[in-house]
PyMOL Python script that loads the backbone (N, CA, C, O; Angstrom):
from pymol import cmd

cmd.read_pdbstr("""\
ATOM      1  N   UNK A   1     -42.112  -2.746   1.221  1.00  0.00           N
ATOM      2  CA  UNK A   1     -41.659  -3.659   2.232  1.00  0.00           C
ATOM      3  C   UNK A   1     -40.245  -3.252   2.631  1.00  0.00           C
ATOM      4  O   UNK A   1     -39.387  -3.070   1.767  1.00  0.00           O
ATOM      5  N   UNK A   2     -39.998  -3.110   3.919  1.00  0.00           N
ATOM      6  CA  UNK A   2     -38.698  -2.718   4.429  1.00  0.00           C
ATOM      7  C   UNK A   2     -37.997  -3.940   5.004  1.00  0.00           C
ATOM      8  O   UNK A   2     -38.233  -4.313   6.153  1.00  0.00           O
ATOM      9  N   UNK A   3     -37.134  -4.565   4.204  1.00  0.00           N
ATOM     10  CA  UNK A   3     -36.413  -5.756   4.651  1.00  0.00           C
ATOM     11  C   UNK A   3     -34.955  -5.404   4.837  1.00  0.00           C
ATOM     12  O   UNK A   3     -34.349  -4.740   3.996  1.00  0.00           O
ATOM     13  N   UNK A   4     -34.408  -5.845   5.925  1.00  0.00           N
ATOM     14  CA  UNK A   4     -33.004  -5.588   6.189  1.00  0.00           C
ATOM     15  C   UNK A   4     -32.194  -6.764   5.651  1.00  0.00           C
ATOM     16  O   UNK A   4     -32.444  -7.918   6.000  1.00  0.00           O
ATOM     17  N   UNK A   5     -31.241  -6.461   4.817  1.00  0.00           N
ATOM     18  CA  UNK A   5     -30.382  -7.505   4.258  1.00  0.00           C
ATOM     19  C   UNK A   5     -29.307  -7.867   5.260  1.00  0.00           C
ATOM     20  O   UNK A   5     -29.040  -7.115   6.198  1.00  0.00           O
ATOM     21  N   UNK A   6     -28.694  -9.015   5.061  1.00  0.00           N
ATOM     22  CA  UNK A   6     -27.580  -9.441   5.900  1.00  0.00           C
ATOM     23  C   UNK A   6     -26.367  -8.557   5.651  1.00  0.00           C
ATOM     24  O   UNK A   6     -26.437  -7.604   4.875  1.00  0.00           O
ATOM     25  N   UNK A   7     -25.262  -8.871   6.305  1.00  0.00           N
ATOM     26  CA  UNK A   7     -24.071  -8.039   6.164  1.00  0.00           C
ATOM     27  C   UNK A   7     -23.545  -8.070   4.733  1.00  0.00           C
ATOM     28  O   UNK A   7     -23.571  -9.106   4.070  1.00  0.00           O
ATOM     29  N   UNK A   8     -23.078  -6.943   4.281  1.00  0.00           N
ATOM     30  CA  UNK A   8     -22.509  -6.833   2.956  1.00  0.00           C
ATOM     31  C   UNK A   8     -21.031  -7.173   3.048  1.00  0.00           C
ATOM     32  O   UNK A   8     -20.283  -6.551   3.802  1.00  0.00           O
ATOM     33  N   UNK A   9     -20.624  -8.167   2.273  1.00  0.00           N
ATOM     34  CA  UNK A   9     -19.224  -8.571   2.240  1.00  0.00           C
ATOM     35  C   UNK A   9     -18.702  -8.301   0.845  1.00  0.00           C
ATOM     36  O   UNK A   9     -19.188  -8.873  -0.131  1.00  0.00           O
ATOM     37  N   UNK A  10     -17.722  -7.440   0.753  1.00  0.00           N
ATOM     38  CA  UNK A  10     -17.115  -7.143  -0.531  1.00  0.00           C
ATOM     39  C   UNK A  10     -15.662  -7.558  -0.450  1.00  0.00           C
ATOM     40  O   UNK A  10     -14.920  -7.108   0.423  1.00  0.00           O
ATOM     41  N   UNK A  11     -15.275  -8.399  -1.346  1.00  0.00           N
ATOM     42  CA  UNK A  11     -13.894  -8.869  -1.368  1.00  0.00           C
ATOM     43  C   UNK A  11     -13.358  -8.869  -2.783  1.00  0.00           C
ATOM     44  O   UNK A  11     -14.005  -8.398  -3.718  1.00  0.00           O
ATOM     45  N   UNK A  12     -12.164  -9.408  -2.916  1.00  0.00           N
ATOM     46  CA  UNK A  12     -11.516  -9.421  -4.224  1.00  0.00           C
ATOM     47  C   UNK A  12     -12.326 -10.168  -5.264  1.00  0.00           C
ATOM     48  O   UNK A  12     -12.323  -9.790  -6.435  1.00  0.00           O
ATOM     49  N   UNK A  13     -13.022 -11.226  -4.855  1.00  0.00           N
ATOM     50  CA  UNK A  13     -13.785 -11.997  -5.839  1.00  0.00           C
ATOM     51  C   UNK A  13     -14.878 -11.148  -6.470  1.00  0.00           C
ATOM     52  O   UNK A  13     -15.203 -11.328  -7.644  1.00  0.00           O
ATOM     53  N   UNK A  14     -15.450 -10.222  -5.700  1.00  0.00           N
ATOM     54  CA  UNK A  14     -16.481  -9.344  -6.253  1.00  0.00           C
ATOM     55  C   UNK A  14     -15.883  -8.366  -7.262  1.00  0.00           C
ATOM     56  O   UNK A  14     -16.527  -8.005  -8.246  1.00  0.00           O
ATOM     57  N   UNK A  15     -14.665  -7.947  -7.011  1.00  0.00           N
ATOM     58  CA  UNK A  15     -14.036  -6.951  -7.864  1.00  0.00           C
ATOM     59  C   UNK A  15     -13.416  -7.565  -9.109  1.00  0.00           C
ATOM     60  O   UNK A  15     -13.357  -6.916 -10.153  1.00  0.00           O
ATOM     61  N   UNK A  16     -12.959  -8.792  -9.015  1.00  0.00           N
ATOM     62  CA  UNK A  16     -12.270  -9.419 -10.143  1.00  0.00           C
ATOM     63  C   UNK A  16     -13.153 -10.374 -10.921  1.00  0.00           C
ATOM     64  O   UNK A  16     -12.796 -10.776 -12.028  1.00  0.00           O
ATOM     65  N   UNK A  17     -14.296 -10.744 -10.366  1.00  0.00           N
ATOM     66  CA  UNK A  17     -15.169 -11.688 -11.030  1.00  0.00           C
ATOM     67  C   UNK A  17     -14.709 -13.120 -10.857  1.00  0.00           C
ATOM     68  O   UNK A  17     -15.225 -14.020 -11.521  1.00  0.00           O
ATOM     69  N   UNK A  18     -13.740 -13.350  -9.970  1.00  0.00           N
ATOM     70  CA  UNK A  18     -13.209 -14.682  -9.728  1.00  0.00           C
ATOM     71  C   UNK A  18     -14.101 -15.485  -8.812  1.00  0.00           C
ATOM     72  O   UNK A  18     -15.198 -15.061  -8.447  1.00  0.00           O
ATOM     73  N   UNK A  19     -13.604 -16.662  -8.446  1.00  0.00           N
ATOM     74  CA  UNK A  19     -14.361 -17.510  -7.533  1.00  0.00           C
ATOM     75  C   UNK A  19     -14.426 -16.877  -6.153  1.00  0.00           C
ATOM     76  O   UNK A  19     -13.544 -16.117  -5.755  1.00  0.00           O
ATOM     77  N   UNK A  20     -15.471 -17.202  -5.448  1.00  0.00           N
ATOM     78  CA  UNK A  20     -15.662 -16.654  -4.108  1.00  0.00           C
ATOM     79  C   UNK A  20     -14.569 -17.173  -3.169  1.00  0.00           C
ATOM     80  O   UNK A  20     -14.201 -18.347  -3.211  1.00  0.00           O
ATOM     81  N   UNK A  21     -14.071 -16.295  -2.342  1.00  0.00           N
ATOM     82  CA  UNK A  21     -13.078 -16.656  -1.336  1.00  0.00           C
ATOM     83  C   UNK A  21     -13.793 -17.052  -0.053  1.00  0.00           C
ATOM     84  O   UNK A  21     -14.939 -16.658   0.163  1.00  0.00           O
ATOM     85  N   UNK A  22     -13.132 -17.826   0.800  1.00  0.00           N
ATOM     86  CA  UNK A  22     -13.746 -18.143   2.095  1.00  0.00           C
ATOM     87  C   UNK A  22     -13.985 -16.863   2.898  1.00  0.00           C
ATOM     88  O   UNK A  22     -13.193 -15.923   2.833  1.00  0.00           O
ATOM     89  N   UNK A  23     -15.070 -16.838   3.643  1.00  0.00           N
ATOM     90  CA  UNK A  23     -15.351 -15.693   4.502  1.00  0.00           C
ATOM     91  C   UNK A  23     -15.017 -16.043   5.947  1.00  0.00           C
ATOM     92  O   UNK A  23     -15.179 -17.182   6.385  1.00  0.00           O
ATOM     93  N   UNK A  24     -14.558 -15.058   6.656  1.00  0.00           N
ATOM     94  CA  UNK A  24     -14.178 -15.180   8.057  1.00  0.00           C
ATOM     95  C   UNK A  24     -14.896 -14.099   8.846  1.00  0.00           C
ATOM     96  O   UNK A  24     -15.254 -13.055   8.300  1.00  0.00           O
ATOM     97  N   UNK A  25     -15.103 -14.349  10.114  1.00  0.00           N
ATOM     98  CA  UNK A  25     -15.687 -13.353  11.012  1.00  0.00           C
ATOM     99  C   UNK A  25     -14.587 -12.941  11.975  1.00  0.00           C
ATOM    100  O   UNK A  25     -14.019 -13.777  12.677  1.00  0.00           O
ATOM    101  N   UNK A  26     -14.294 -11.659  12.003  1.00  0.00           N
ATOM    102  CA  UNK A  26     -13.247 -11.102  12.849  1.00  0.00           C
ATOM    103  C   UNK A  26     -13.895 -10.349  14.001  1.00  0.00           C
ATOM    104  O   UNK A  26     -14.624  -9.380  13.787  1.00  0.00           O
ATOM    105  N   UNK A  27     -13.629 -10.797  15.217  1.00  0.00           N
ATOM    106  CA  UNK A  27     -14.154 -10.147  16.411  1.00  0.00           C
ATOM    107  C   UNK A  27     -13.015  -9.428  17.117  1.00  0.00           C
ATOM    108  O   UNK A  27     -12.068 -10.072  17.569  1.00  0.00           O
ATOM    109  N   UNK A  28     -13.089  -8.119  17.217  1.00  0.00           N
ATOM    110  CA  UNK A  28     -12.120  -7.324  17.984  1.00  0.00           C
ATOM    111  C   UNK A  28     -12.553  -7.388  19.447  1.00  0.00           C
ATOM    112  O   UNK A  28     -13.740  -7.285  19.756  1.00  0.00           O
ATOM    113  N   UNK A  29     -11.586  -7.557  20.339  1.00  0.00           N
ATOM    114  CA  UNK A  29     -11.882  -7.714  21.760  1.00  0.00           C
ATOM    115  C   UNK A  29     -11.396  -6.512  22.546  1.00  0.00           C
ATOM    116  O   UNK A  29     -10.379  -5.904  22.212  1.00  0.00           O
ATOM    117  N   UNK A  30     -12.135  -6.176  23.596  1.00  0.00           N
ATOM    118  CA  UNK A  30     -11.719  -5.075  24.465  1.00  0.00           C
ATOM    119  C   UNK A  30     -10.765  -5.604  25.535  1.00  0.00           C
ATOM    120  O   UNK A  30     -10.380  -6.773  25.507  1.00  0.00           O
ATOM    121  N   UNK A  31     -10.388  -4.742  26.475  1.00  0.00           N
ATOM    122  CA  UNK A  31      -9.445  -5.107  27.528  1.00  0.00           C
ATOM    123  C   UNK A  31      -9.920  -6.221  28.431  1.00  0.00           C
ATOM    124  O   UNK A  31      -9.104  -6.895  29.060  1.00  0.00           O
ATOM    125  N   UNK A  32     -11.233  -6.432  28.511  1.00  0.00           N
ATOM    126  CA  UNK A  32     -11.794  -7.495  29.339  1.00  0.00           C
ATOM    127  C   UNK A  32     -12.031  -8.778  28.532  1.00  0.00           C
ATOM    128  O   UNK A  32     -12.540  -9.764  29.064  1.00  0.00           O
ATOM    129  N   UNK A  33     -11.662  -8.758  27.250  1.00  0.00           N
ATOM    130  CA  UNK A  33     -11.852  -9.940  26.410  1.00  0.00           C
ATOM    131  C   UNK A  33     -13.243 -10.068  25.824  1.00  0.00           C
ATOM    132  O   UNK A  33     -13.600 -11.121  25.295  1.00  0.00           O
ATOM    133  N   UNK A  34     -14.038  -8.998  25.912  1.00  0.00           N
ATOM    134  CA  UNK A  34     -15.383  -8.998  25.328  1.00  0.00           C
ATOM    135  C   UNK A  34     -15.333  -8.405  23.922  1.00  0.00           C
ATOM    136  O   UNK A  34     -14.451  -7.607  23.603  1.00  0.00           O
ATOM    137  N   UNK A  35     -16.274  -8.799  23.101  1.00  0.00           N
ATOM    138  CA  UNK A  35     -16.327  -8.314  21.725  1.00  0.00           C
ATOM    139  C   UNK A  35     -16.637  -6.826  21.714  1.00  0.00           C
ATOM    140  O   UNK A  35     -17.639  -6.386  22.277  1.00  0.00           O
ATOM    141  N   UNK A  36     -15.765  -6.053  21.066  1.00  0.00           N
ATOM    142  CA  UNK A  36     -16.003  -4.614  20.934  1.00  0.00           C
ATOM    143  C   UNK A  36     -16.477  -4.255  19.531  1.00  0.00           C
ATOM    144  O   UNK A  36     -17.152  -3.243  19.347  1.00  0.00           O
ATOM    145  N   UNK A  37     -16.129  -5.076  18.538  1.00  0.00           N
ATOM    146  CA  UNK A  37     -16.611  -4.870  17.170  1.00  0.00           C
ATOM    147  C   UNK A  37     -16.451  -6.178  16.403  1.00  0.00           C
ATOM    148  O   UNK A  37     -15.739  -7.088  16.826  1.00  0.00           O
ATOM    149  N   UNK A  38     -17.129  -6.241  15.272  1.00  0.00           N
ATOM    150  CA  UNK A  38     -17.060  -7.444  14.445  1.00  0.00           C
ATOM    151  C   UNK A  38     -17.151  -7.034  12.982  1.00  0.00           C
ATOM    152  O   UNK A  38     -17.787  -6.038  12.635  1.00  0.00           O
ATOM    153  N   UNK A  39     -16.507  -7.815  12.142  1.00  0.00           N
ATOM    154  CA  UNK A  39     -16.575  -7.556  10.706  1.00  0.00           C
ATOM    155  C   UNK A  39     -16.363  -8.848   9.937  1.00  0.00           C
ATOM    156  O   UNK A  39     -15.727  -9.782  10.424  1.00  0.00           O
ATOM    157  N   UNK A  40     -16.907  -8.886   8.724  1.00  0.00           N
ATOM    158  CA  UNK A  40     -16.699  -9.996   7.814  1.00  0.00           C
ATOM    159  C   UNK A  40     -15.485  -9.665   6.960  1.00  0.00           C
ATOM    160  O   UNK A  40     -15.318  -8.525   6.527  1.00  0.00           O
ATOM    161  N   UNK A  41     -14.636 -10.661   6.717  1.00  0.00           N
ATOM    162  CA  UNK A  41     -13.516 -10.472   5.798  1.00  0.00           C
ATOM    163  C   UNK A  41     -13.458 -11.682   4.863  1.00  0.00           C
ATOM    164  O   UNK A  41     -13.931 -12.767   5.201  1.00  0.00           O
ATOM    165  N   UNK A  42     -12.878 -11.480   3.699  1.00  0.00           N
ATOM    166  CA  UNK A  42     -12.623 -12.561   2.758  1.00  0.00           C
ATOM    167  C   UNK A  42     -11.129 -12.735   2.656  1.00  0.00           C
ATOM    168  O   UNK A  42     -10.387 -11.753   2.631  1.00  0.00           O
ATOM    169  N   UNK A  43     -10.676 -13.977   2.598  1.00  0.00           N
ATOM    170  CA  UNK A  43      -9.257 -14.264   2.460  1.00  0.00           C
ATOM    171  C   UNK A  43      -9.087 -15.599   1.762  1.00  0.00           C
ATOM    172  O   UNK A  43      -9.972 -16.453   1.802  1.00  0.00           O
ATOM    173  N   UNK A  44      -7.937 -15.770   1.121  1.00  0.00           N
ATOM    174  CA  UNK A  44      -7.663 -17.008   0.403  1.00  0.00           C
ATOM    175  C   UNK A  44      -7.454 -18.187   1.347  1.00  0.00           C
ATOM    176  O   UNK A  44      -7.605 -19.341   0.945  1.00  0.00           O
ATOM    177  N   UNK A  45      -7.107 -17.904   2.593  1.00  0.00           N
ATOM    178  CA  UNK A  45      -6.884 -18.964   3.573  1.00  0.00           C
ATOM    179  C   UNK A  45      -6.653 -18.376   4.954  1.00  0.00           C
ATOM    180  O   UNK A  45      -6.733 -17.163   5.152  1.00  0.00           O
ATOM    181  N   UNK A  46      -6.365 -19.253   5.904  1.00  0.00           N
ATOM    182  CA  UNK A  46      -6.210 -18.829   7.295  1.00  0.00           C
ATOM    183  C   UNK A  46      -5.087 -17.811   7.475  1.00  0.00           C
ATOM    184  O   UNK A  46      -5.261 -16.823   8.188  1.00  0.00           O
ATOM    185  N   UNK A  47      -3.942 -18.038   6.842  1.00  0.00           N
ATOM    186  CA  UNK A  47      -2.807 -17.126   7.019  1.00  0.00           C
ATOM    187  C   UNK A  47      -3.122 -15.722   6.504  1.00  0.00           C
ATOM    188  O   UNK A  47      -2.765 -14.733   7.143  1.00  0.00           O
ATOM    189  N   UNK A  48      -3.783 -15.634   5.363  1.00  0.00           N
ATOM    190  CA  UNK A  48      -4.150 -14.318   4.852  1.00  0.00           C
ATOM    191  C   UNK A  48      -5.176 -13.657   5.765  1.00  0.00           C
ATOM    192  O   UNK A  48      -5.113 -12.448   5.988  1.00  0.00           O
ATOM    193  N   UNK A  49      -6.109 -14.423   6.290  1.00  0.00           N
ATOM    194  CA  UNK A  49      -7.109 -13.868   7.207  1.00  0.00           C
ATOM    195  C   UNK A  49      -6.422 -13.331   8.476  1.00  0.00           C
ATOM    196  O   UNK A  49      -6.780 -12.262   8.972  1.00  0.00           O
ATOM    197  N   UNK A  50      -5.442 -14.074   8.994  1.00  0.00           N
ATOM    198  CA  UNK A  50      -4.694 -13.586  10.167  1.00  0.00           C
ATOM    199  C   UNK A  50      -3.947 -12.302   9.844  1.00  0.00           C
ATOM    200  O   UNK A  50      -3.892 -11.383  10.661  1.00  0.00           O
ATOM    201  N   UNK A  51      -3.375 -12.243   8.652  1.00  0.00           N
ATOM    202  CA  UNK A  51      -2.652 -11.044   8.230  1.00  0.00           C
ATOM    203  C   UNK A  51      -3.580  -9.831   8.175  1.00  0.00           C
ATOM    204  O   UNK A  51      -3.210  -8.741   8.612  1.00  0.00           O
ATOM    205  N   UNK A  52      -4.772 -10.021   7.643  1.00  0.00           N
ATOM    206  CA  UNK A  52      -5.759  -8.935   7.594  1.00  0.00           C
ATOM    207  C   UNK A  52      -6.140  -8.507   9.007  1.00  0.00           C
ATOM    208  O   UNK A  52      -6.263  -7.314   9.285  1.00  0.00           O
ATOM    209  N   UNK A  53      -6.324  -9.464   9.887  1.00  0.00           N
ATOM    210  CA  UNK A  53      -6.717  -9.160  11.273  1.00  0.00           C
ATOM    211  C   UNK A  53      -5.643  -8.357  11.992  1.00  0.00           C
ATOM    212  O   UNK A  53      -5.962  -7.523  12.840  1.00  0.00           O
ATOM    213  N   UNK A  54      -4.380  -8.594  11.670  1.00  0.00           N
ATOM    214  CA  UNK A  54      -3.268  -7.892  12.349  1.00  0.00           C
ATOM    215  C   UNK A  54      -3.051  -6.487  11.825  1.00  0.00           C
ATOM    216  O   UNK A  54      -2.231  -5.760  12.387  1.00  0.00           O
ATOM    217  N   UNK A  55      -3.734  -6.075  10.791  1.00  0.00           N
ATOM    218  CA  UNK A  55      -3.500  -4.760  10.181  1.00  0.00           C
ATOM    219  C   UNK A  55      -3.883  -3.580  11.058  1.00  0.00           C
ATOM    220  O   UNK A  55      -3.426  -2.464  10.815  1.00  0.00           O
ATOM    221  N   UNK A  56      -4.697  -3.795  12.055  1.00  0.00           N
ATOM    222  CA  UNK A  56      -5.151  -2.697  12.921  1.00  0.00           C
ATOM    223  C   UNK A  56      -4.387  -2.752  14.235  1.00  0.00           C
ATOM    224  O   UNK A  56      -4.805  -3.455  15.156  1.00  0.00           O
ATOM    225  N   UNK A  57      -3.273  -2.025  14.343  1.00  0.00           N
ATOM    226  CA  UNK A  57      -2.471  -2.086  15.574  1.00  0.00           C
ATOM    227  C   UNK A  57      -3.190  -1.506  16.794  1.00  0.00           C
ATOM    228  O   UNK A  57      -2.800  -1.774  17.930  1.00  0.00           O
ATOM    229  N   UNK A  58      -4.233  -0.718  16.562  1.00  0.00           N
ATOM    230  CA  UNK A  58      -4.991  -0.153  17.680  1.00  0.00           C
ATOM    231  C   UNK A  58      -5.879  -1.203  18.343  1.00  0.00           C
ATOM    232  O   UNK A  58      -6.343  -1.004  19.466  1.00  0.00           O
ATOM    233  N   UNK A  59      -6.117  -2.320  17.652  1.00  0.00           N
ATOM    234  CA  UNK A  59      -6.946  -3.402  18.180  1.00  0.00           C
ATOM    235  C   UNK A  59      -6.185  -4.723  18.083  1.00  0.00           C
ATOM    236  O   UNK A  59      -6.502  -5.555  17.233  1.00  0.00           O
ATOM    237  N   UNK A  60      -5.189  -4.923  18.941  1.00  0.00           N
ATOM    238  CA  UNK A  60      -4.346  -6.120  18.817  1.00  0.00           C
ATOM    239  C   UNK A  60      -4.974  -7.402  19.354  1.00  0.00           C
ATOM    240  O   UNK A  60      -4.414  -8.482  19.166  1.00  0.00           O
ATOM    241  N   UNK A  61      -6.115  -7.306  20.013  1.00  0.00           N
ATOM    242  CA  UNK A  61      -6.780  -8.497  20.547  1.00  0.00           C
ATOM    243  C   UNK A  61      -7.957  -8.856  19.658  1.00  0.00           C
ATOM    244  O   UNK A  61      -8.798  -8.011  19.352  1.00  0.00           O
ATOM    245  N   UNK A  62      -8.013 -10.128  19.242  1.00  0.00           N
ATOM    246  CA  UNK A  62      -9.117 -10.540  18.371  1.00  0.00           C
ATOM    247  C   UNK A  62      -9.307 -12.042  18.396  1.00  0.00           C
ATOM    248  O   UNK A  62      -8.438 -12.798  18.830  1.00  0.00           O
ATOM    249  N   UNK A  63     -10.479 -12.453  17.913  1.00  0.00           N
ATOM    250  CA  UNK A  63     -10.779 -13.844  17.588  1.00  0.00           C
ATOM    251  C   UNK A  63     -11.153 -13.872  16.120  1.00  0.00           C
ATOM    252  O   UNK A  63     -11.818 -12.967  15.616  1.00  0.00           O
ATOM    253  N   UNK A  64     -10.715 -14.931  15.434  1.00  0.00           N
ATOM    254  CA  UNK A  64     -10.991 -15.088  14.019  1.00  0.00           C
ATOM    255  C   UNK A  64     -11.678 -16.432  13.814  1.00  0.00           C
ATOM    256  O   UNK A  64     -11.161 -17.473  14.217  1.00  0.00           O
ATOM    257  N   UNK A  65     -12.850 -16.398  13.183  1.00  0.00           N
ATOM    258  CA  UNK A  65     -13.664 -17.601  12.980  1.00  0.00           C
ATOM    259  C   UNK A  65     -13.959 -17.790  11.504  1.00  0.00           C
ATOM    260  O   UNK A  65     -14.131 -16.823  10.761  1.00  0.00           O
ATOM    261  N   UNK A  66     -14.015 -19.049  11.088  1.00  0.00           N
ATOM    262  CA  UNK A  66     -14.546 -19.402   9.771  1.00  0.00           C
ATOM    263  C   UNK A  66     -15.679 -20.377  10.046  1.00  0.00           C
ATOM    264  O   UNK A  66     -15.445 -21.547  10.347  1.00  0.00           O
ATOM    265  N   UNK A  67     -16.907 -19.887   9.940  1.00  0.00           N
ATOM    266  CA  UNK A  67     -18.061 -20.687  10.326  1.00  0.00           C
ATOM    267  C   UNK A  67     -17.936 -21.049  11.804  1.00  0.00           C
ATOM    268  O   UNK A  67     -17.648 -20.178  12.625  1.00  0.00           O
ATOM    269  N   UNK A  68     -18.146 -22.314  12.155  1.00  0.00           N
ATOM    270  CA  UNK A  68     -18.067 -22.720  13.563  1.00  0.00           C
ATOM    271  C   UNK A  68     -16.636 -22.991  14.043  1.00  0.00           C
ATOM    272  O   UNK A  68     -16.425 -23.326  15.208  1.00  0.00           O
ATOM    273  N   UNK A  69     -15.656 -22.845  13.144  1.00  0.00           N
ATOM    274  CA  UNK A  69     -14.263 -23.178  13.472  1.00  0.00           C
ATOM    275  C   UNK A  69     -13.493 -21.953  13.941  1.00  0.00           C
ATOM    276  O   UNK A  69     -13.414 -20.952  13.229  1.00  0.00           O
ATOM    277  N   UNK A  70     -12.923 -22.033  15.147  1.00  0.00           N
ATOM    278  CA  UNK A  70     -12.058 -20.973  15.658  1.00  0.00           C
ATOM    279  C   UNK A  70     -10.705 -21.105  14.966  1.00  0.00           C
ATOM    280  O   UNK A  70      -9.998 -22.096  15.149  1.00  0.00           O
ATOM    281  N   UNK A  71     -10.355 -20.099  14.172  1.00  0.00           N
ATOM    282  CA  UNK A  71      -9.089 -20.101  13.453  1.00  0.00           C
ATOM    283  C   UNK A  71      -7.978 -19.673  14.397  1.00  0.00           C
ATOM    284  O   UNK A  71      -6.881 -20.231  14.368  1.00  0.00           O
ATOM    285  N   UNK A  72      -8.264 -18.680  15.235  1.00  0.00           N
ATOM    286  CA  UNK A  72      -7.253 -18.210  16.170  1.00  0.00           C
ATOM    287  C   UNK A  72      -7.752 -17.114  17.068  1.00  0.00           C
ATOM    288  O   UNK A  72      -8.704 -16.398  16.759  1.00  0.00           O
ATOM    289  N   UNK A  73      -7.072 -17.005  18.201  1.00  0.00           N
ATOM    290  CA  UNK A  73      -7.348 -15.926  19.147  1.00  0.00           C
ATOM    291  C   UNK A  73      -6.017 -15.295  19.501  1.00  0.00           C
ATOM    292  O   UNK A  73      -5.071 -15.995  19.862  1.00  0.00           O
ATOM    293  N   UNK A  74      -5.939 -13.991  19.402  1.00  0.00           N
ATOM    294  CA  UNK A  74      -4.708 -13.284  19.702  1.00  0.00           C
ATOM    295  C   UNK A  74      -4.977 -12.270  20.810  1.00  0.00           C
ATOM    296  O   UNK A  74      -5.880 -11.438  20.725  1.00  0.00           O
ATOM    297  N   UNK A  75      -4.167 -12.374  21.838  1.00  0.00           N
ATOM    298  CA  UNK A  75      -4.214 -11.429  22.950  1.00  0.00           C
ATOM    299  C   UNK A  75      -2.816 -10.821  23.052  1.00  0.00           C
ATOM    300  O   UNK A  75      -1.868 -11.511  23.426  1.00  0.00           O
ATOM    301  N   UNK A  76      -2.685  -9.563  22.728  1.00  0.00           N
ATOM    302  CA  UNK A  76      -1.396  -8.910  22.707  1.00  0.00           C
ATOM    303  C   UNK A  76      -0.677  -9.034  24.044  1.00  0.00           C
ATOM    304  O   UNK A  76       0.553  -9.007  24.092  1.00  0.00           O
ATOM    305  N   UNK A  77      -1.424  -9.167  25.117  1.00  0.00           N
ATOM    306  CA  UNK A  77      -0.815  -9.269  26.446  1.00  0.00           C
ATOM    307  C   UNK A  77      -0.154 -10.632  26.658  1.00  0.00           C
ATOM    308  O   UNK A  77       0.696 -10.770  27.538  1.00  0.00           O
ATOM    309  N   UNK A  78      -0.528 -11.635  25.870  1.00  0.00           N
ATOM    310  CA  UNK A  78       0.019 -12.982  26.022  1.00  0.00           C
ATOM    311  C   UNK A  78       1.219 -13.214  25.113  1.00  0.00           C
ATOM    312  O   UNK A  78       1.917 -14.218  25.257  1.00  0.00           O
ATOM    313  N   UNK A  79       1.467 -12.298  24.178  1.00  0.00           N
ATOM    314  CA  UNK A  79       2.555 -12.501  23.222  1.00  0.00           C
ATOM    315  C   UNK A  79       3.898 -12.147  23.814  1.00  0.00           C
ATOM    316  O   UNK A  79       4.921 -12.261  23.138  1.00  0.00           O
TER     317      UNK A  79
END
""", "prot")
cmd.dss("prot")
cmd.show_as("cartoon", "prot")
cmd.util.cbc("prot")
cmd.orient("prot")
């Protein structure tokens, strides 16, 4: 049987054996504001998730979600 699993999320909790951290969905946006890529990230909270999202200077535009909650949207052109 060929079943495709959901996205693999590896974070610190997997490596340390600690409690699971909240997961966030990071959407990188193109120049028109459309999603160009997406990834799952784990972070201890919103501020750490924002910090992780800012690590890629080549993609300064993004939306960050935790479940149905929009944590933030950053458009480098608006800063």
